[in-house]
TORLUM-313797 format. One record per residue: x, y, z of N, C-alpha, C in turn; residue in three letters. Coordinates in steps of 0.2 Angstrom, whole numbers, plus 5000, padded with zeros to 4 digits. Example, Ala and Ser with C-alpha at 12.3 -4.5 7.8 and 13.67 -1.06 7.14 Angstrom:
<atoms>
506649725039506249785039506649845039ala;506449895035506849955036506450005039ser;
</atoms>
This chain:
<atoms>
495150255015495650225021495850285026met;495750285032495950335036496850345035ala;496950415037497650425036498050395043thr;498650375041499050345048498750285048arg;498350245043498150165044498650135046ala;499350135042499750085043499950085050phe;500150135053500350135060499950115065leu;499250125063498750105068498550025068arg;498849995062498849925061499449895066thr;499949925067500449905071500349915079leu;499649935080499249955087499850005090asn;500050055086500450105091500450165089leu;500550215091500650285088501250315092thr;501650365089502250385092502050415099ile;501450455099501350465106501150395112leu;500850355108500750295113501450265114gly;501850265110502550225112502850265118ile;502750335118503150375123502850365130leu;502150365130501750335136501750285138leu;501650235135501550165138502150125137ala;502650155133503250095134503850135135ala;504050155140504650195143505150165141pro;505250095142505950055141506150065133ala;505550045129505550045122505850125120val;505550185123505750235121506550255123his;506650235129507350245130507750195125ala;507650145123508150115119508050145112ala;507550175110507450215103507550285104asn;507950315110507850385111507950435104ala;508450415100508550445094507950435089gly;507850485084507350465078507750405075arg;507250355074507350305070507550305063pro;508150265061508250265054507750215050asn;507750225044507250195040507650165033ile;507650105033507850065027507250035023val;507150055017506350045014506649995007trp;506649925008506849885001506349874998ile;506349874992505749874987506049834981phe;505449804979505549754973505149764968ala;505149744963504649764956504449714954asp;503749684955503249634953503449584958asp;503649584964503849534968503149504970his;502749464969502149414969502249394978ala;501749414982501649394989501749314990phe;501549284986501449204984502249174983gln;502749224982503349194981503849234986ala;503549234993503749255000503649195004val;504149175006503949105011503549115016gly;503549185019503049205025502349205023ala;502249195017501449195015501249125014tyr;501749075015501549005013501448995006gly;500848955005500648944997501148894995gly;501148874990501448824986502248824986arg;502548884987503148904986503548904994phe;503048904999503348925006503848865008gly;503548795006504048745010504648745006pro;504848785002505448774997505948835000leu;505848875005506348905008506648955005asn;506348985000506749024994506849104997leu;506649115002506549185005506849195013thr;507349165015507449165022507649235025pro;507949275021508149345024507449385024asn;507149375018506449415018506049395024ile;505949335024505549295030505649315037asp;506349325038506649355045506249415046ser;506149455043505849525044505149505047leu;504849455044504249445047504249405055gly;504749345055504849325061505049375067arg;505449425065505849475070505249525069asp;504749545065504349595065503549565064gly;503349595058502649595057502549575050met;502049525048501749505041501049545040val;501049585034500349595032500049575028phe;499549535030499149485024498649535020asp;498549595020498049625016498349695015arg;498849685011499249745009499149745000ala;498849814998498549814992498849884988tyr;498849884982499049954979498449964974val;498450034973497850064969497850054962gly;498550044960498650044952499149994951asn;498949954949499649894947500149894941ser;500349954942500749964936501450004939ile;502149994937502650014940502650094942cys;502650134937502850194939502150234942ala;501550224941501150254944501150234952pro;501250164953501450144960501950174964ser;502550184960503050214963503050314965arg;502450324961502350394961501850404968ala;501450354969501050354975501550344981thr;502150294980502550294986502850344988leu;502950404984503350464986502850514988leu;502250514985501850564987501250564991thr;501150494992500650464997499950494993gly;499850494987499250514984499050464978lys;498450444977498250404971498450444964his;498350394960498550424953498250484951ser;497650494952497150544949497350624953his;497750604959498050664963498650674961leu;499150634960499850644959499950654952asn;499550634947499550644941499950584935gly;500050544941500450484936499950434935lys;499750424930499150364928499550304925tyr;499950314921500350254918501050254917asp;501350204913502050224912502250264907asn;501850294904502150344899502050414902arg;502450454898502550534900502950554907gly;502850604909503450634913502950624921gly;503350644926503050654933503250724935phe;502650754940502850804943503250814949asn;503950814948504350804954504250874959his;503950924957503850984961503350964966asp;502950934966502450914970502750894977gln;502350904983502550874990502750794988pro;503250764993503450714994503750695000gln;503650635002503850625009504550635011phe;505050625006505750625007505950695008gln;505650745005505750815005505650835014lys;505150805014504850835022505450805027val;505550735026506150705030506850745029leu;506950755024507550795023507550865027gln;506950905026506950975030506950955037arg;506650895040506750885046507450855049ala;507950845046508650835047508750775045gly;508250725042508650665040508950665035tyr;509450615034509850605027509450555022gln;509350575016509050535012509450515006thr;509150445004509550424998509150374995ala;509050384988508750324983509250294979met;509250234979509650194975509350144971ile;509250134965509050094962508450104957gly;507950074956507450084950506850124954lys;506750184950506150234952505650224947ile;505950234940505450234935505050284935his;505350334936505050404936505450474932leu;505350484927505850524922506050594927ser;506550634925506650694927507050664933gly;507350744936507850744942507550734949lys;507750684952507550674958507550734963met;507150744968507150794972507150764981gln;507350804984507350774991507750724993gly;508250714989508850654991509450694992phe;509850684997510550704998510850664993asp;510750594992510950564987510550514984tyr;510650514976510250474972510650444967trp;510450374964510850354960510350304956glu;509950314951509450264949509550254941val;509150194941509250154935508750204929leu;508950204923508450244918507950194915pro;507250224917506750184915506750114919gly;506650074915506549994917507349974920gln;507850004917508449974918508649914915gly;509349884916509649824913509649784919arg;509649714917509849664923510549664922tyr;510949654918511649654917511849704914val;512649714918512949774916512449844916asn;512149864922511649914921511949974921pro;511650024917511750114918511450134924ile;511850174927511450224934511550294932phe;510950334932510950404931511050444939ile;511550494940511450534944511550614942thr;511650644946511550724944512250744940glu;512650694941513350704936513250674929gln;512750624928512750594922512550514923gly;512750484917512750414916513350374918arg;513250314921513750274920513650194921thr;513850154916513850094916514250054921glu;514049994924514349954930514349884928tyr;514849844929514849774926514649734932lys;514049684929513849654936513149644935gly;512749604940512049604940511649664944his;511149684942510949754944510649744952ser;510449684955510349684961510949684965thr;511549654963511949644967512349724967asp;512349754962512649824962512249864965ile;511549864964511049914970511349904976ile;511449844979511549834986512349864987thr;512649854982513449874983513449944984asp;512949984980512950054982512550074988lys;512050044989511850064997512250045001ala;512649995001513149995008513750045007leu;513850065001514350105000514150165004ala;513550185002513250245004513250255012trp;512950185014512850185023513550185025leu;514050155023514750155025515250225025glu;515150265020515450315017515150385017lys;514450385015514050425012513750465017gly;513550435022513150465026513450495032arg;513050545036513250585042512950555048asp;513450515053513350475057513050515063asp;512950585063512650625067511850625066ser;511650605059510950625058510650555057lys;509950545058509450485057509550485049pro;509450425045509350415038508750385035phe;508550395030508150355027508450335020met;508550265019508750245012508250205009val;508150225003507850164998508150124993met;508150074995508450014990507949974986val;507950004980507549974976507749934970his;507449884970507749834964507449834959tyr;507749804952507349804947506949734946lys;507249684950507049624950506449614954ala;506049564952505949514947505649544941pro;505749594939505349624933505449574926his;504949574922505149544915505649564912arg;506149534909506149464907506549414912asn;506449444919506649384925507449344922trp;507949394923508649374921508949364928thr;509049304930509449294937510149314936pro;510549324941511349324942511549244939ala;512149244936512349184934512249124939glu;512549144946512549094951511849064953arg;511149114951510649074953510349044947asn;510549054941510349024935510548954936ile;511148954938511348874938511148844945glu;510948874951510648854955510048814955ala;509548854950508848834949508748804943phe;509248784939509248744933508948674932arg;509048644938508748574938508148564943lys;507848634946507348624950506648614947lys;506248584950505448584947505048614953thr;504648654951504148704955503448664955phe;502948674960502348654959501948704955pro;501448664952500948714948500548744952glu;500248784949499448804952498948774951pro;498448774954497848734954497548764945asp;497448824946497248864940497548874934ser;498248834933498648844927498248834920leu;497648794920497348774915496648794916phe;496648854920495948884919495548904913asp;494948884912494548884907493948944907asp;494148994912493849054913493049044913tyr;492748984914492148974914491649024919ala;491149054916490749104920491149174920gly;491649184917491849254917491749294910arg;491849344910491749384903492249384899gly;492149424893492549424888493449434890thr;493449484895494149514897494549454898ala;494349404902494749354904495049314899ala;494549304894494649254888495149284883his;495149364883495349384877496049414879gln;496249414886496749454889497449444886gln;498049464885498649454882499149444886asp;499049404892499649404896499649324898met;499449274892499449204895500249164895ser;500349124897500949084897500949044891ile;500249034888500148984882500349024876ser;500049084876500149124869500549184869lys;500649224875500949284874501749274877thr;501749234881502549224884503049204879met;503549234877503849244870504449174873arg;504649124867505049094869505749104869met;505849164865506749194866506649244870glu;506249314870506349364873506249354881gly;505649304882505649294889505949234893asp;506049184889506149114892507049094889leu;507149144885507849144883508049084879lys;507549044875507749004869508149034865val;508648994862509149024856509549064860asn;509549094866510049144869510349104874arg;510049074878510449014882510548954881trp;511148934878511148864875510948804880pro;511048804887510648764889509848734890arg;509548804890508848814889508648784884arg;508948794877508948794871508948714870thr;509448674873509548604873508948574877ala;508848584882508248544885507648564882glu;507448624879506748624875506848574870leu;507448564866507548524861507448454862glu;507748434869507748364871507148354873leu;506648394877505948374879505348384873ala;505548404868505148424863504348424865asn;504148464870503448464872502948494868pro;502348464867501848484863501248504868gln;500848544865500148544869500248574876gly;499848534881499848554888500448554890asp;500948504888501648484890502048544888asp;501848584882502348644881502248694887leu;501548704888501348754894501748744900ile;501748674902502048664908502848674907arg;503048664902503848674901503948744901trp;503548784899503548864898503548894906lys;503048864909502848884916503548864921tyr;503748804919504448794923505048834921gln;505048844915505648894913505548964917ala;504848994916504749044920504949054927tyr;504749004930504849004938505648984939met;506048964936506648954937506949024935lys;506749064931507149124930506849174936asp;506149174936505849234940505949204949tyr;506049154950506249134958506949134958leu;507349134953508049134953508349214955gly;507749254952507849334954507749344961cys;507249314962506949314970507449294974ile;507849244973508449224977508949274977ala;508949304970509649354972509449424976gly;508749444977508449484981508549464988ile;508449404990508449374995509149374998asp;509649354993510249364997510549424998gln;510349474994510549544996510249585000asn;509649565002509349575009509649545014val;509949485013510349465020510849525020gly;511349525015511849575015511749645019arg;511049665018510949735021510749725028leu;510449665029510349655037510849645041leu;511349605038512049595042512349655043ala;512449695039512649765038512449805044tyr;511849805044511449845051511549805058leu;511649745057511849725063512549715065lys;513049715060513749715063513949785064asp;513549845062513749915064513349945069his;513049895072512549925079511949975077asp;511649965070511149995069510449965068leu;510449895071509949865069509449895074glu;509449905080508949925086508649985085lys;508850035081508550105079508450105073asn;508350055069508150055062507550015061thr;507150065057506550015054506649985047val;506549935047506649885040505949875037val;505749895031505149875028505349835021met;504949785020505149755011504449755010tyr;504349785003503749775000503849774993cys;503349774988503449774980503049814978ala;503049864971502649904968501949874966asp;501849804966501249774965501349704965gln;500749654963500949594964501049564957gly;501049494955501149464949500949404949phe;500649384942500349314942501049254941tyr;500949214944501449154943501149094941leu;500749104935500349054933499649034935gly;499449064939498849074941498349094935glu;497749064934497449074928497749054922his;498349044923498749014915499049084915gly;499249134918499449204916500249224920trp;500549274916501049304919500849374920phe;501249424922501149494922500749524929asp;500449574926500049604932499549644931lys;499249654925498949704921498049674923arg;497849634927497349624927497149614934phe;496549654936496549664944496049604947met;496549554947496249504952496749494958tyr;496749454963497049464970497849454968glu;497949414964498749404962499049474961glu;498649504957499049574954499049624959ser;498449654962498549704967498749694974phe;498849644976498949614983499649604983arg;500049644988500749644988501049604995thr;501749584994502149575001502149645004pro;502149635011502349695017502549655022leu;503249675023503449645030503849695033leu;503749715039504149755043504449745050ala;505149765052505349765058505549815060arg;505349835066505549885072505849865079trp;506449835080506549795086506349845093pro;506049825097505749855103505149885103gly;504849895096504049925095503649875091val;503849835087503349785083503649725086ile;503149685089503049625092503249575086lys;503849545088504149495084503549435083pro;503649415077503049355075502349385074gly;502349445074501649475073501449455066ser;500749455066500349435060499749495059arg;499649535054499049575053498649575048asn;497949575049497449565045497049635042met;497349695045496949755044497249765037asp;496749805032496849815027497349885027leu;497949875021498249935021498449945014val;498850005012498750015005499450065004gln;499750064998500150094997500350184997asn;499650204998499450265000499850285007ile;499750235010499850235018500650245020asp;501050235015501750225015502150305017phe;502050335013502250405015502050445021ala;501550435023501350455030501650425035glu;501650345035502050325039502650325042thr;503050345036503750355036503950425041phe;503450475039503350535042503250525050leu;502750495050502450475057503050445062asp;503250395059503850365063504250405064ile;504450465060505050515061504850565066ala;504150555068503950625071503850695068gly;503750695061503650745058502950765056val;502850825056502150845054501850825047arg;501350785046501150775038500950835035ile;501150865030500950895025500150895024pro;499750945024499050925022498950915015ser;499450925010499350885003499450825004asp;499950785007499950715007499450685012ile;499050715017498550685021497950675016arg;497950745012497250725007497250675001ala;498050645001498050604995497550554994gly;497350525000496750474998496150494998ala;495950564998495350594998495050585006trp;495250585010495150565017495250635021cys;494850645025494950715030495550705034pro;495850765036496450765041496350755047ser;
</atoms>
């Protein structure tokens, strides 16, 4: 993929904006702020802007607003559908074989070039809050507070340079609280900023905040057409995979049976067997997964409201995406470790008032190796050759 592909799909370059859109340039005379909102395992099919079976349910109105006021990308993909490698790509702009992070095990070389280091040297204030899943001390951030490893949904621990602290509440709410606190009190108003707000949700085991457990408890969700896929015509791997709702999904660990009294009582009352048990498990899974998504969307709303209320909206790029896709019952599966469309396609929505045309939809191929270069290009910063070379492309 060519470098700067992401910007070209917006049909703009920084130079093009300056020459062709003087009114826009005047409105955005200062370097734009960047708010990068990121979720873990958020399937594109669970974003209303992408339609599909959940689209009519209006589950993500705030996330959808980024597409309504900006652009929805229909062909956004990742090169490695696992948490830590995907995040290493975000920071470095390089595929796994070049940044050295192949899987979730082992360390990460923080000393290599990363986009936030370049932004920081160029005068941006930088912050990282939430899940990064890369062990070791963060570099290039004026402020960072991250979850250790996968982190906890409830009463999460956060790590800073000063140590570890536990906070009471749900991680999605707390991550947003911390981001808003930094925006309000931690930044220098004279500098542009780049803040990464990265949620743990909706990673397995899909534990929503209490308000969304109750809100989703009585809902019923449409099934995918392939929930009972027989894998006809496909090889051994599809038959022997270890991520099926029927066999692999854990009743207690994943679906909270014997942990949540109401869930346990519902199962005992229904007493499903055979295919009906798979359907019951699917519904319990969707209540929890989509309850986590609702929590993210509510908090995206809080972030967008802050930008608007503090006159930051017009000169701030807001982007929402995820580290990979996820199976929501398609082929009878959950998880992401099997490279079909649902696994390596991600949601990607971007809003930049005065630059991105509202309601735009893009069908060009973009990938997570493009993000680091894109943010540097947006900021008008020279892209280091190491990052440019990340996709094995000529500079």
